[in-house]
Structures are given as structure tokens and as C-alpha cells.
C-alpha positions in Angstrom: 64.5 -74.8 -28.8 62.2 -73.8 -25.4 59.9 -70.7 -26.1 58.8 -68.6 -23.6 55.1 -69.7 -24.0 56.5 -73.0 -23.4 58.2 -71.6 -20.1 55.0 -70.0 -18.6 52.8 -72.7 -19.5 54.9 -75.1 -16.7 55.7 -72.1 -14.3 51.8 -71.3 -14.1 51.0 -75.0 -12.8 53.9 -75.1 -10.1 54.8 -71.9 -9.2 53.2 -69.2 -6.7 55.1 -65.8 -6.6 55.9 -63.8 -4.7 53.6 -60.1 -3.7 51.6 -61.5 -7.0 48.2 -61.6 -7.3 48.7 -64.7 -9.5 45.1 -64.2 -11.5 46.7 -60.9 -13.1 48.7 -63.6 -15.1 45.7 -63.9 -17.4 46.1 -60.8 -19.1 49.6 -60.1 -18.0 52.1 -62.7 -19.1 55.4 -63.8 -17.4 58.8 -63.0 -18.4 60.7 -66.2 -18.2 64.7 -65.2 -18.1 66.9 -67.5 -19.5 70.0 -65.7 -18.8 71.4 -62.5 -17.8 74.6 -60.3 -18.8 75.7 -57.2 -17.3 72.7 -54.6 -17.2 70.6 -56.8 -19.5 68.1 -60.0 -19.2 67.3 -62.5 -21.9 63.8 -63.9 -22.1 63.5 -67.5 -24.1 62.6 -65.5 -27.1 65.5 -63.9 -27.2 64.1 -60.3 -26.0 66.0 -58.2 -24.2 65.8 -55.9 -20.9 67.5 -53.8 -18.7 67.3 -54.7 -15.4 66.5 -50.7 -14.0 65.1 -52.2 -10.5 68.3 -54.8 -9.8 66.0 -57.6 -10.0 64.5 -56.0 -6.6 67.2 -54.4 -5.7 70.4 -56.6 -5.2 71.7 -56.4 -7.9 75.0 -54.2 -7.9 77.6 -55.0 -10.6 75.6 -56.7 -13.4 74.3 -60.0 -13.8 76.7 -63.4 -14.7 79.7 -60.8 -13.5 83.0 -62.5 -14.5 85.1 -61.2 -10.9 81.9 -63.2 -8.5 81.4 -66.2 -10.6 85.2 -66.6 -10.4 85.0 -66.2 -6.3 82.2 -68.9 -6.2 84.1 -71.5 -8.0 87.0 -71.0 -5.9 84.9 -71.0 -2.9 83.3 -74.6 -4.0 86.2 -76.0 -4.5 87.2 -75.5 -1.0 84.2 -75.8 1.6 80.7 -75.2 0.7 78.8 -74.9 3.7 79.9 -75.8 7.6 77.7 -74.6 10.4 78.9 -71.7 12.5 77.7 -72.8 16.2 80.7 -73.9 17.6 82.8 -73.6 14.4 84.2 -71.1 11.9 85.8 -70.5 8.5 88.3 -68.1 6.8 85.8 -66.4 4.3 83.3 -65.3 7.8 86.3 -64.3 9.2 87.2 -62.2 6.8 84.4 -60.8 5.6 83.5 -59.6 9.0 87.1 -57.7 9.6 86.5 -56.1 6.7 82.6 -55.0 7.1 84.0 -53.5 10.8 86.5 -51.5 8.5 84.2 -50.2 5.9 81.0 -49.4 8.1 80.2 -46.6 11.2 82.3 -46.1 13.7 81.5 -48.8 16.1 80.1 -51.6 14.9 82.3 -54.3 15.7 79.9 -57.6 16.0 78.9 -59.1 12.9 75.8 -61.8 13.8 75.2 -63.7 10.4 71.4 -64.6 8.7 70.2 -65.4 5.3 67.8 -62.2 4.1 66.9 -58.6 5.5 63.7 -59.7 7.4 66.1 -62.1 9.5 68.3 -59.5 10.3 65.8 -57.5 11.5 64.3 -60.4 13.8 68.0 -60.9 14.9 68.3 -56.7 15.6 65.0 -56.2 17.6 65.4 -59.7 19.2 68.8 -58.5 20.6 67.2 -55.1 21.0 65.2 -56.5 23.7 67.4 -59.1 24.7 70.2 -56.7 25.9 67.9 -54.7 28.5 66.7 -58.0 29.9 70.3 -58.6 30.5 71.2 -55.7 31.9 68.1 -55.5 34.2 65.9 -53.7 32.2 62.9 -56.4 30.8 60.3 -53.5 30.8 61.9 -52.1 27.9 60.1 -54.5 25.2 58.7 -51.9 23.2 59.8 -49.9 19.9 59.1 -46.8 17.8 58.9 -47.1 14.1 57.5 -44.5 11.3 55.2 -44.2 9.1 55.4 -45.5 5.7 58.4 -47.6 6.8 59.3 -51.6 5.9 61.4 -53.7 7.2 60.3 -57.3 6.2 57.5 -60.3 5.7 58.6 -62.4 8.8 56.0 -61.4 11.9 58.7 -59.5 13.7 59.7 -57.4 10.9 56.3 -56.9 9.6 55.7 -55.9 12.9 57.8 -53.0 12.5 56.3 -51.7 9.4 53.9 -49.4 8.6 52.9 -50.3 5.0 49.4 -51.3 5.0 49.5 -53.3 1.7 51.8 -55.6 4.0 50.7 -55.4 7.1 46.8 -55.3 7.4 46.0 -58.9 6.9 48.4 -59.9 9.5 47.4 -57.1 12.0 46.0 -59.7 14.6 49.2 -61.4 14.9 51.5 -58.8 15.2 53.4 -56.4 18.0 52.1 -53.4 18.6 54.6 -50.2 17.4 54.9 -46.9 18.8 54.0 -44.8 14.9 56.4 -41.2 14.7 55.4 -39.5 11.5 58.1 -40.2 8.7 60.1 -37.1 7.6 59.0 -38.0 4.0 59.9 -34.4 2.0 56.9 -35.2 -0.5 54.9 -34.0 2.1 56.6 -31.0 2.8 54.7 -27.0 2.5 55.3 -24.9 -0.8 58.8 -23.5 -0.3 60.0 -25.5 3.0 63.4 -27.5 2.3 64.1 -30.7 3.0 66.1 -30.1 6.0 63.1 -28.0 7.5 60.8 -30.2 7.1 62.8 -33.6 8.4 63.2 -31.2 11.7 59.8 -30.6 12.2 58.6 -34.2 11.6 60.9 -35.0 14.3 59.4 -32.6 17.0 57.2 -35.4 16.8 59.8 -38.6 17.4 61.3 -36.8 19.7 57.7 -36.5 21.9 57.0 -39.9 21.5 60.8 -40.9 22.9 60.5 -38.8 25.9 56.9 -40.3 26.8 57.3 -44.2 26.5 61.7 -43.8 26.9 61.0 -46.6 29.9 59.4 -49.0 28.0 61.1 -48.6 24.5 64.1 -50.6 23.5 64.9 -49.3 20.3 63.4 -47.0 17.3 64.0 -48.2 13.6 64.4 -46.3 10.7 65.8 -47.0 7.0 68.0 -44.2 6.3 67.0 -41.8 3.7 64.5 -43.6 1.4 61.7 -45.5 2.4 61.9 -48.5 -0.6 58.9 -50.2 -0.4 56.9 -47.2 1.2 56.9 -46.1 -2.7 60.6 -44.5 -2.4 59.6 -41.7 -0.4 62.6 -39.6 0.7 64.2 -37.3 3.7 67.3 -35.5 4.7 69.9 -36.6 6.8 69.7 -34.4 9.3 66.5 -36.3 11.1 69.0 -39.4 11.5 71.4 -37.1 13.1 68.6 -35.6 15.6 67.6 -39.5 16.1 70.8 -40.4 17.0 71.5 -37.7 19.4 68.0 -38.5 21.0 68.2 -42.5 21.5 71.6 -41.5 23.5 69.7 -39.0 25.6 66.7 -41.5 26.3 68.6 -44.8 26.2 66.8 -46.3 23.4 69.0 -48.1 20.9 68.8 -47.1 17.2 68.7 -49.7 14.5 69.3 -48.9 10.9 67.8 -51.1 8.2 70.3 -50.8 5.4 68.8 -53.4 3.5 67.9 -51.7 0.5 70.1 -48.6 1.0 73.3 -50.1 1.7 76.8 -51.1 -0.3 76.3 -47.2 -2.2 72.6 -46.7 -3.1 72.4 -43.4 -1.7 75.6 -42.0 -3.0 77.6 -43.3 0.1 78.5 -47.1 1.0 76.2 -46.6 3.8 73.5 -44.3 4.2 74.0 -43.5 7.7 77.1 -42.0 6.2 75.8 -39.1 5.3 74.4 -37.8 8.7 77.9 -39.0 10.3 76.1 -40.9 12.7 76.5 -44.9 13.9 74.1 -46.6 14.9 73.7 -49.4 17.7 72.2 -51.9 15.4 72.9 -51.9 11.1 70.7 -54.6 9.0 72.5 -55.6 5.6 71.6 -57.5 3.0 70.4 -57.4 -0.7 73.7 -55.3 -2.1 75.8 -57.3 0.7 76.0 -60.1 -2.3 75.3 -57.9 -5.3 72.7 -60.1 -6.2 73.7 -63.7 -6.5 73.3 -65.4 -3.2 70.7 -65.4 0.2 73.2 -63.7 2.8 72.5 -60.9 5.9 74.4 -59.5 8.5 73.3 -57.6 11.8 76.1 -55.7 12.7 76.6 -54.1 16.2 78.3 -52.8 18.9 80.9 -53.8 21.4 78.5 -52.8 24.3 75.8 -54.8 23.2 77.9 -58.1 22.5 79.2 -57.6 26.5 75.5 -57.7 27.5 75.5 -61.4 26.4 79.3 -62.6 27.2 78.9 -64.1 30.4 79.0 -67.8 32.1 77.0 -70.6 30.6 74.9 -70.9 33.9 73.7 -67.3 33.7 71.7 -68.2 30.5 72.6 -64.6 29.1 73.2 -66.2 25.6 71.7 -64.9 22.8 69.4 -67.5 21.0 68.8 -67.0 17.6 70.1 -69.4 14.3 69.5 -70.1 11.1 71.0 -73.1 9.2 72.6 -71.9 6.8 74.5 -68.4 9.1 77.7 -67.5 7.6 77.6 -69.9 4.1 81.6 -69.9 3.0 79.9 -69.4 -0.3 77.8 -66.3 0.6 80.6 -65.1 2.4 83.2 -65.4 -0.8 80.2 -63.6 -3.2 80.1 -60.6 -0.2 84.3 -60.0 -0.3 84.0 -60.0 -3.8 81.5 -57.3 -3.7 84.3 -55.5 -1.4 87.2 -56.1 -3.8 85.0 -54.2 -6.9 84.2 -51.5 -4.5 87.8 -50.9 -3.3 89.1 -51.5 -6.6 86.9 -49.6 -9.1 86.1 -46.0 -7.7 82.2 -47.5 -7.8 81.2 -44.4 -5.4 82.6 -41.9 -7.6 81.9 -43.2 -10.5 78.0 -43.7 -9.4 78.1 -39.8 -8.5 78.3 -39.2 -12.2 75.7 -41.4 -13.1 73.5 -40.5 -10.4 74.1 -36.9 -11.9 73.3 -38.3 -15.5 70.2 -40.2 -14.5 68.9 -36.5 -12.4 69.6 -34.4 -15.5 67.7 -36.9 -18.0 64.5 -37.1 -16.3 64.7 -33.1 -15.3 62.3 -31.9 -18.2 59.6 -34.7 -16.7 59.3 -32.0 -13.8 56.6 -30.1 -16.2 55.0 -33.1 -17.0 51.2 -32.3 -15.7 50.9 -35.4 -13.9 54.6 -36.2 -12.5 54.2 -34.9 -8.8 57.2 -34.9 -7.8 60.3 -36.5 -8.9 63.1 -37.2 -5.8 66.5 -38.4 -5.3 69.3 -40.6 -3.3 72.5 -41.3 -4.8 71.6 -44.0 -7.5 67.8 -44.4 -6.8 65.5 -41.8 -8.4 61.7 -41.7 -8.5 59.0 -40.0 -10.3 55.2 -40.0 -8.5 52.3 -40.2 -11.0 49.7 -38.0 -9.3 45.8 -37.1 -11.3 46.2 -33.4 -10.0 49.2 -31.8 -10.0 48.1 -28.2 -8.2 46.5 -30.1 -5.1 48.8 -33.7 -5.2 45.7 -35.8 -5.7 47.1 -38.9 -6.3 45.4 -41.6 -9.2 43.1 -43.6 -7.8 45.3 -47.2 -6.8 42.6 -49.2 -8.7 43.8 -47.3 -12.1 47.2 -49.0 -11.6 48.9 -46.4 -13.6 52.5 -47.2 -12.9 51.5 -50.6 -14.2 51.0 -49.0 -17.4 54.3 -47.4 -17.3 55.7 -51.2 -16.7 53.4 -52.6 -20.1 55.3 -49.7 -22.3 58.7 -50.3 -20.9 58.7 -54.4 -22.0 58.2 -53.6 -25.4 61.4 -50.9 -25.2 64.0 -53.2 -23.7 63.3 -52.2 -20.1 61.9 -53.3 -17.0 60.4 -50.6 -14.9 58.5 -52.4 -12.5 56.7 -50.0 -10.4 55.7 -49.1 -6.9 51.8 -48.5 -7.2 52.0 -45.1 -9.3 55.8 -44.2 -8.5 58.2 -45.5 -11.3 61.9 -45.2 -10.2 65.2 -46.3 -11.7 67.5 -48.2 -9.1 69.6 -49.8 -11.7 73.2 -52.0 -11.3 75.8 -49.9 -11.0 77.6 -50.8 -14.2 74.9 -49.6 -16.5 76.3 -46.5 -18.7 75.1 -43.2 -20.1 73.3 -44.7 -23.0 71.4 -47.2 -21.2 70.1 -44.3 -18.3 69.2 -41.9 -20.9 67.4 -44.6 -23.0 65.6 -45.4 -19.5 64.2 -41.9 -19.3 63.1 -41.9 -22.9 61.4 -45.2 -21.6 59.8 -43.9 -18.5 58.7 -40.4 -20.7 57.0 -42.7 -23.1 55.6 -44.6 -20.4 54.1 -42.0 -18.5 52.3 -40.0 -20.9 50.5 -43.2 -22.2 50.1 -44.0 -18.6 48.3 -41.0 -17.5 46.7 -39.5 -21.3 43.1 -40.2 -20.2 
């Protein structure tokens, strides 16, 4: 029988893992998974773990979901792939129509790629190209917010502001204009999330006013900066940003790659501000953790700026070999079916309430500086000094200690620095949520003991 040890030995001779210092695995063993079922992942030695982070935020309805499996089986019997340039197929048409129905009003066009970073690349190229086609080629710069993350390809990386990801490649990247984030972690004592977001928006407004003639788009992760240590902010910021984008003729790109499809308590995070962006980037939960697929949704106004005779050379120049893959589209349709049929958003509200209640006691912990939550995303930030919010030195890797405890207790609490978070599949039940809270409490106690 194949063992964990055998799989680890084979892996370390052949595989280079993402976002990983491979030398860590001399002392931090890999966990090789054999199978998954529901919230559980099973290794080759028979151990099981709750997938508390949804396998990098992608899994919505559990591993080996029977309805999604069946959708794949049916589609593979009909059409596995066909190029989308000059051709089409029923799954991509149907999925596009259905997404137009459920996303914020005005997002009437779907452009397909195959991962979140690529969806961002599409949006930034499309925004610049729109203004070029409409006689404003000088509008070629972008505004982001501090602590933002939008992906690993060079354009997406340039739009990001998390030093860990971009500093090494800085010489290769476009320069950005950066406004300070509305991240509620930094609000003054007694200041509300909303008041802090409004105060921070003043900096964004000034930056937009001063650079309106040469900026084509502002990009944000609505409500939660996921890779930026799950920092969160109030929806009022998005509402004010939409108004300012209209005022200064600047596009708004909403990167809902991680927060879309129910993570924040509504199907899309932008709904909580009552806004429609000019571009919405979707991936991850789009296929419920099954297959690579992404979509950049945009407006008829943007589409029409490219719609012209061939000789004008205004067509949008971007493609991927697996654009609009039929199997991926079939999975995405099954994902939307489950949302439609199973009352997922309403059910998640109760699960989110239980998540929050289960860790409420940690607000009194001497080394838990903040507990924050938007819907099915909950984060607990460890600090060295609660009175001053001084962080633990990153070199001490306190969050990693929580993770190392969690894997001994049937849970995967993979940290973001010193932030332990829950972002589980929606099929998690109350007992499993409370188990995660118990494990997190034990792990935080151990990690902050010295």
C-alpha cells in the first residue's frame, strides 16, 4: 500500500511547489492527499483534515461533489474542447447568459480566460484599449490601494501592493498610483468601519482628481484583501469609489476572484455597496474548486468601443488556448445550479453567524489583536502586544505554529503570516465549524505561549 512517506519522497525529487521555500520541507512535511469527500481531505496513511481554507479559496460545495461530477461526466461525452475564436458552443453561451442575469446590472459581456491573474490582465488591457479606441490614449495608468493583491502574472503583479509578492520583480513592473487602503484594522479606537473607510476615501479622491487625465482604471478587491492578510473594509468605500469613477471618467475594476460566489455573504461583494463596476473579474469559486476558468465581465459601452470594421484594427487582442473550455463551463453551470436550488446564501448566513460566535471568546485573548469577518470569511490576527497592536516579528512564524498544531487535530488552518483564518467549503456543518474554533484556540495558545 502506498504511504505518505513514499509519496513525499517521490514529490521532492520532481515537483517545485508554489509560494514555497522548498527547503522548509526538510522539517515541515508535505501532506500528500489521496482523495477528498465533502469538507474532508484524506492522506495516504488514512488521516483526514477539514479543508478550512477551501484549497486556496476555490472549493465551494465540497470535494467530489456528486452533482458537479455528473456535470463533468455528461459534458465529456459531448464536447471536451473547441477553440472559441470564430466558433462557439452551448455551455459557454448558456453560462454567459446566466452570469449576466445574476451579476450586478450592466455587466452584459463575458470574456473568458483560465485563471484569476489572466482575468486581471484582460481587464487592464481592455480598459487601456478602450480609451485608446475612443481617442484618449494618454489614459494609460492605473490606481490600486495599499496591501492589494491581484495575481502573479506581470500585469496583475504590478497592480498589487503586497511586498512579499512583488518586490523581487519590481524592475519588470509598471508603476502604479497607490491610495491608502480603507482596511478597518487601522481605525482609531472608537471609530467605526464606515467612518474610517470614508476618511480613507479622501486620499483616493485626491489621487483621482489629480490624475484623471492619465488614469484609465482603479482596481480593488471588494470588501476583503484576501492575500493581504484577510484585511477587510466597509462597503461605503465601494459606493464612494463608484461615484468618483463616474465623475472622473475612470473605469472601476472589481477583482472578485476570491470574494465572489458567496464568500462575503452576498453572491458578489459589490452587491453590498449597491454598485456595478465597469469590469468584474471572476475565477476560483466560479468552478467550485474543480477546473481552471476565469471570466472578465464588462459593459456594452466597453464592448462597443471595439466593435468596428476589420480595417480599423480596433478588435481586442487577447486569447488563451483553453478560452471558454466546455467542461469548465459545464462545471460553472453546475455551480450556479447549486446556488439556485439549495438556498446557499441564506444557509451561509447561519453558518457565518456560528463561525463568529465560535471564536468570540478569542477577543479577550492577550495575543489576538483583531477578529474580523465578512460572511464566510473570518480572520484572527495574532499580535505581540495587544495594547499597541505591535505585531510578532514575521521571522517567528507564529501563524505557522497554529498550522502545525491544526494538522494534528484533523484540520488545515494554513496561515497568512500571523493571521489564522476560516474560509471553508459551504457544506461545512456546525460541529465542524466548532471543531475548527477549538483547534484554532488551542493552536493560538501554543503559538503565543513564549
